[in-house]
C-alpha positions as CSV (number, residue, x, y, z in Angstrom):
1,N,-57.4,-62.8,20.1
2,T,-54.2,-63.2,22.1
3,I,-53.3,-66.2,24.1
4,G,-51.0,-65.7,27.1
5,L,-48.9,-68.4,28.7
6,I,-48.1,-68.4,32.4
7,E,-44.4,-68.0,33.2
8,G,-42.5,-70.5,35.2
9,F,-43.2,-73.6,33.0
10,S,-40.6,-75.5,31.1
11,Q,-39.9,-74.7,27.5
12,E,-40.8,-78.3,26.6
13,L,-44.3,-77.9,28.1
14,L,-44.9,-74.5,26.5
15,L,-43.8,-75.9,23.1
16,N,-46.1,-78.9,23.6
17,V,-49.0,-76.5,24.3
18,F,-48.2,-74.4,21.2
19,V,-48.0,-77.4,18.9
20,N,-51.3,-78.8,20.2
21,L,-53.0,-75.5,19.7
22,K,-51.6,-75.2,16.2
23,K,-52.7,-78.7,15.4
24,K,-56.2,-78.1,16.7
25,F,-56.5,-75.0,14.6
26,F,-55.3,-76.6,11.3
27,D,-57.4,-79.7,11.9
28,E,-60.6,-78.0,12.9
29,S,-60.5,-74.3,11.8
30,P,-63.3,-73.5,9.3
31,F,-61.3,-70.4,8.2
32,F,-58.4,-72.6,7.2
33,R,-60.6,-75.2,5.4
34,L,-62.3,-72.4,3.4
35,L,-59.0,-70.8,2.6
36,L,-57.5,-74.0,1.2
37,Y,-60.7,-74.6,-0.7
38,L,-60.6,-71.2,-2.4
39,L,-56.8,-71.4,-3.1
40,K,-57.4,-74.7,-4.9
41,Y,-60.6,-74.0,-6.9
42,R,-60.3,-70.1,-7.2
43,K,-63.8,-69.9,-8.5
44,T,-66.8,-71.6,-6.9
45,R,-70.3,-71.1,-5.6
46,V,-71.6,-70.7,-2.1
47,V,-73.8,-73.7,-2.6
48,D,-70.7,-75.8,-3.5
49,I,-68.8,-74.5,-0.4
50,S,-71.8,-75.4,1.7
51,E,-71.9,-79.0,0.3
52,K,-68.2,-79.6,0.3
53,L,-67.3,-78.2,3.6
54,M,-70.6,-78.9,5.4
55,F,-71.3,-75.2,6.2
56,S,-74.6,-73.5,6.0
57,K,-74.9,-70.7,3.4
58,S,-75.2,-68.0,6.0
59,Y,-72.1,-69.3,7.8
60,S,-70.2,-69.5,4.5
61,Y,-70.9,-65.8,3.9
62,K,-69.6,-65.0,7.4
63,L,-66.4,-67.0,6.8
64,I,-65.9,-65.3,3.5
65,S,-66.3,-61.9,5.1
66,R,-63.8,-62.9,7.8
67,L,-61.3,-64.1,5.2
68,R,-61.5,-60.7,3.5
69,D,-60.7,-59.0,6.8
70,I,-57.7,-61.3,7.3
71,F,-56.3,-60.5,3.8
72,E,-56.7,-56.8,4.5
73,S,-55.1,-57.0,8.0
74,Q,-52.2,-59.0,6.6
75,R,-51.9,-56.6,3.6
76,I,-52.1,-59.5,1.2
77,P,-52.8,-58.3,-2.4
78,I,-55.5,-61.0,-2.9
79,T,-59.2,-60.3,-3.0
80,I,-62.4,-62.4,-2.7
81,N,-65.0,-61.1,-5.1
82,S,-68.7,-62.2,-5.1
83,D,-71.3,-61.9,-7.8
84,F,-74.7,-63.2,-6.6
85,E,-73.7,-66.8,-5.5
86,S,-70.4,-66.9,-7.4
87,I,-67.3,-66.5,-5.4
88,S,-63.8,-66.0,-6.9
89,L,-60.3,-65.5,-5.5
90,E,-58.5,-62.9,-7.5
91,G,-55.1,-61.2,-7.6
92,N,-51.7,-61.5,-9.1
93,E,-51.0,-65.1,-9.9
94,K,-47.5,-65.0,-8.4
95,Y,-48.9,-63.7,-5.1
96,I,-51.7,-66.3,-5.0
97,R,-49.3,-69.2,-5.6
98,T,-46.8,-67.9,-3.1
99,Y,-49.4,-67.4,-0.4
100,H,-50.8,-70.9,-1.1
101,Y,-47.3,-72.4,-0.7
102,L,-46.7,-70.5,2.6
103,V,-50.0,-71.6,4.0
104,Q,-49.4,-75.3,3.2
105,V,-45.8,-75.3,4.5
106,M,-46.8,-73.5,7.7
107,A,-49.4,-76.2,8.4
108,Y,-47.6,-79.3,7.1
109,N,-46.1,-80.6,10.3
110,V,-49.6,-80.9,11.9
111,F,-51.9,-81.1,8.9
112,A,-52.1,-83.3,5.7
113,D,-54.7,-82.2,3.2
114,R,-54.5,-84.9,0.5
115,Q,-57.7,-83.7,-1.2
116,T,-56.4,-80.2,-1.7
117,R,-53.1,-81.4,-3.2
118,V,-52.9,-82.6,-6.8
119,N,-51.3,-86.0,-7.3
120,I,-47.7,-85.3,-7.9
121,D,-46.3,-88.8,-7.6
122,L,-45.3,-88.9,-11.3
123,V,-43.6,-85.5,-11.1
124,G,-41.5,-86.5,-8.1
125,E,-41.1,-90.2,-8.8
126,N,-37.4,-90.1,-9.5
127,Y,-36.6,-87.4,-7.0
128,K,-34.6,-88.4,-3.9
129,S,-33.8,-86.1,-1.0
130,L,-34.4,-85.9,2.7
131,Q,-38.1,-86.0,3.7
132,T,-38.4,-82.3,4.7
133,T,-37.0,-81.1,1.4
134,K,-39.0,-83.6,-0.6
135,V,-42.3,-82.5,1.1
136,K,-41.7,-78.9,0.2
137,H,-41.0,-79.9,-3.4
138,E,-44.2,-81.9,-3.5
139,I,-46.2,-79.0,-2.1
140,L,-44.7,-76.5,-4.6
141,L,-45.1,-78.8,-7.6
142,S,-48.7,-79.7,-6.6
143,I,-49.6,-76.0,-6.4
144,L,-48.0,-75.2,-9.8
145,E,-49.7,-78.3,-11.3
146,N,-53.1,-77.3,-9.8
147,A,-52.9,-73.7,-11.0
148,V,-51.8,-74.6,-14.6
149,S,-54.4,-77.4,-14.9
150,R,-57.1,-74.9,-14.1
151,G,-55.8,-72.4,-16.6
152,Y,-54.2,-69.9,-14.2
153,L,-50.9,-68.9,-15.9
154,I,-48.4,-66.2,-15.1
155,Q,-48.7,-63.8,-18.0
156,D,-46.5,-60.9,-16.8
157,I,-43.1,-62.5,-16.6
158,D,-40.6,-59.8,-17.7
159,K,-37.5,-60.3,-19.7
160,K,-35.2,-59.8,-16.7
161,S,-36.9,-62.6,-14.8
162,L,-36.5,-65.0,-17.7
163,E,-32.8,-64.1,-18.2
164,I,-32.0,-65.0,-14.6
165,F,-32.0,-68.7,-15.6
166,N,-29.2,-68.2,-18.0
167,I,-27.4,-66.0,-15.5
168,N,-27.7,-68.7,-12.7
169,T,-26.5,-71.5,-15.0
170,W,-23.5,-69.5,-16.0
171,A,-22.8,-68.7,-12.3
172,Y,-23.1,-72.3,-11.2
173,Q,-20.7,-73.6,-13.8
174,N,-18.1,-70.9,-13.4
175,I,-18.1,-70.9,-9.6
176,Y,-17.8,-74.6,-9.4
177,F,-15.2,-75.2,-12.1
178,E,-13.1,-72.3,-10.8
179,N,-13.4,-73.8,-7.4
180,L,-12.2,-77.2,-8.7
181,N,-9.2,-75.7,-10.6
182,G,-8.2,-73.6,-7.7
183,T,-8.5,-76.1,-4.9
184,T,-5.6,-78.1,-3.7
185,S,-6.4,-81.1,-1.5
186,Q,-5.3,-81.0,2.1
187,Y,-5.3,-84.7,2.2
188,S,-2.6,-85.8,-0.2
189,N,-0.6,-88.2,2.0
190,D,-2.3,-91.4,0.8
191,N,0.2,-93.9,-0.8
192,R,-2.1,-94.6,-3.7
193,I,-2.4,-90.9,-4.6
194,H,1.4,-90.6,-4.5
195,E,1.6,-93.6,-6.7
196,V,-0.6,-92.0,-9.4
197,Q,1.3,-88.8,-9.0
198,N,4.6,-90.5,-9.7
199,I,3.2,-92.3,-12.7
200,I,2.0,-89.0,-14.2
201,L,5.3,-87.3,-13.4
202,N,7.4,-90.1,-15.0
203,T,5.1,-89.9,-18.1
204,V,5.6,-86.2,-18.4
205,L,9.4,-86.5,-18.0
206,N,9.8,-89.4,-20.4
207,F,7.7,-88.1,-23.2
208,E,9.0,-84.5,-22.8
209,L,5.5,-83.0,-22.8
210,Q,5.3,-79.2,-23.0
211,V,4.4,-78.6,-19.4
212,G,5.6,-75.6,-17.4
213,D,5.8,-76.9,-13.8
214,K,5.8,-80.7,-14.2
215,E,5.5,-81.5,-10.5
216,L,2.6,-79.1,-10.0
217,F,0.9,-80.6,-13.1
218,A,1.4,-84.1,-11.8
219,N,0.1,-83.1,-8.4
220,K,-3.1,-81.4,-9.8
221,L,-3.8,-84.2,-12.3
222,S,-3.4,-86.9,-9.7
223,H,-6.0,-85.4,-7.4
224,I,-8.4,-85.1,-10.3
225,L,-7.8,-88.7,-11.2
226,S,-8.3,-89.7,-7.6
227,Y,-12.0,-89.1,-8.0
228,F,-12.1,-92.0,-10.4
229,L,-10.0,-94.5,-8.5
230,P,-12.9,-95.8,-6.3
231,V,-14.6,-97.0,-9.4
232,Q,-12.2,-99.8,-9.7
233,N,-12.9,-100.9,-6.1
234,K,-16.7,-100.4,-6.3
235,E,-16.5,-97.8,-3.5
236,T,-19.0,-95.0,-3.3
237,V,-19.7,-91.9,-1.2
238,V,-23.3,-91.4,-0.3
239,I,-24.6,-87.9,0.0
240,A,-27.9,-86.7,1.5
241,I,-29.0,-83.1,0.9
242,S,-31.6,-81.3,2.9
243,M,-32.5,-77.6,2.1
244,L,-35.0,-76.3,4.5
245,H,-35.0,-72.7,3.3
246,H,-34.2,-73.2,-0.4
247,P,-35.4,-76.7,-1.6
248,E,-34.9,-75.6,-5.1
249,Y,-31.1,-75.7,-4.5
250,V,-31.1,-79.5,-4.1
251,P,-31.1,-80.4,-7.9
252,V,-28.6,-77.6,-8.6
253,I,-26.2,-79.0,-6.0
254,Q,-26.7,-82.6,-7.2
255,N,-26.2,-81.7,-10.9
256,K,-23.0,-79.7,-10.2
257,L,-21.5,-82.5,-8.1
258,L,-22.3,-85.0,-10.8
259,A,-20.6,-82.7,-13.3
260,I,-17.4,-82.9,-11.3
261,F,-17.4,-86.3,-9.7
262,N,-18.1,-89.6,-11.5
263,E,-21.6,-90.8,-10.9
264,K,-20.2,-94.2,-10.0
265,I,-18.4,-92.6,-7.1
266,I,-21.1,-90.4,-5.5
267,K,-24.7,-91.4,-4.8
268,F,-27.6,-89.4,-3.4
269,S,-29.9,-90.8,-0.8
270,S,-33.1,-89.8,1.0
271,N,-32.0,-91.6,4.1
272,H,-29.6,-89.5,6.1
273,N,-28.7,-92.4,8.3
274,E,-26.9,-94.2,5.5
275,A,-25.2,-91.1,4.2
276,D,-21.4,-90.5,4.4
277,I,-22.0,-86.7,3.9
278,L,-24.9,-84.6,5.0
279,V,-25.4,-81.3,3.3
280,S,-27.9,-78.8,4.7
281,D,-28.7,-75.1,5.4
282,G,-29.7,-76.1,8.9
283,I,-28.3,-78.2,11.7
284,L,-28.7,-82.0,11.4
285,N,-28.0,-84.5,14.0
286,H,-25.3,-86.9,12.8
287,D,-22.8,-89.4,14.2
288,N,-19.0,-89.1,14.2
289,S,-18.7,-91.3,11.1
290,Q,-20.6,-88.8,9.0
291,D,-19.2,-85.5,7.6
292,F,-21.4,-82.4,7.6
293,A,-21.2,-79.6,5.0
294,F,-23.2,-76.4,5.7
295,F,-24.5,-74.9,2.5
296,R,-27.0,-72.0,2.4
297,D,-26.2,-70.0,-0.7
298,I,-25.4,-71.3,-4.2
299,H,-23.9,-67.9,-5.0
300,N,-21.4,-68.1,-2.1
301,K,-18.1,-69.4,-3.3
302,D,-17.0,-70.3,0.2
303,H,-19.9,-72.7,0.5
304,W,-18.8,-74.4,-2.8
305,D,-15.2,-74.5,-1.6
306,N,-16.2,-76.2,1.7
307,L,-18.5,-78.7,0.0
308,N,-15.8,-79.6,-2.6
309,S,-13.2,-80.1,0.2
310,V,-15.6,-82.3,2.2
311,V,-16.5,-84.5,-0.8
312,Q,-12.9,-84.7,-2.0
313,A,-11.6,-85.6,1.5
314,R,-14.3,-88.3,1.9
315,I,-13.4,-89.9,-1.5
316,I,-9.7,-89.9,-0.7
317,S,-10.3,-91.4,2.8
318,K,-12.1,-94.4,1.1
319,L,-9.0,-95.1,-1.1
320,G,-7.0,-96.3,1.9
């Protein structure tokens, strides 16, 4: 069915109507309840569906038939098979997990199904990020844990898919270290930075080290050492990362930043209000005292360049 909204109303009112309709659907829809039940258990019986979801057997069969129609109309390669009273959700494991994730994420802002999700507190205990990203991680991890605990494993992982992990690791390291070596700070007028630079230059000259361009060497090394100067003053830069489209990027960005900057200098927080730097692939409201770094693609060197410059500038600004 199609719902039409009368023109002439404010966008706020129409949005409120849409959100309330969506909430009502996810809170009360028998189709949605049955879909989540099948995605979790995969194999069940009509009598169990009837007892758990409080549906009659005849109504359960009608809902199952309707779900089959929905899968077919959406061209989803997942099938619901029945054998006497046994019901099973079947298809490629990768498709089932992906569909389960999309359904949960789509409904999350108006629906919280604690019974469907597996307890993932231990998995995410030490993970810190902004709430939106953390929720998506929790949903994803719970779906993976649920599937594996029930014996549903992905058997058809090809060699190319496995090799992508090594390719990505190589790419992350090379992109970032090349970025570090090739980036010259635009904020080099701090007296303390110049002091370090002069010490290095005097050392190079006095000990006759075999260095080509001594001034360039002193300049580069002084900026690298500047990352460690805040340690002496117990100063830190707090970074909050929120990836709405690619939550899996969060640990990658964190690990690479920690590979470059001393862990005593940069800290990660789940509270964006206390952060000095906000990193996101979307727009986040922030005050003038906070820096914002847009970051959408870990394979985009410009995004790494910008992030490096923002973090470096913030560190230097705290040396003052």
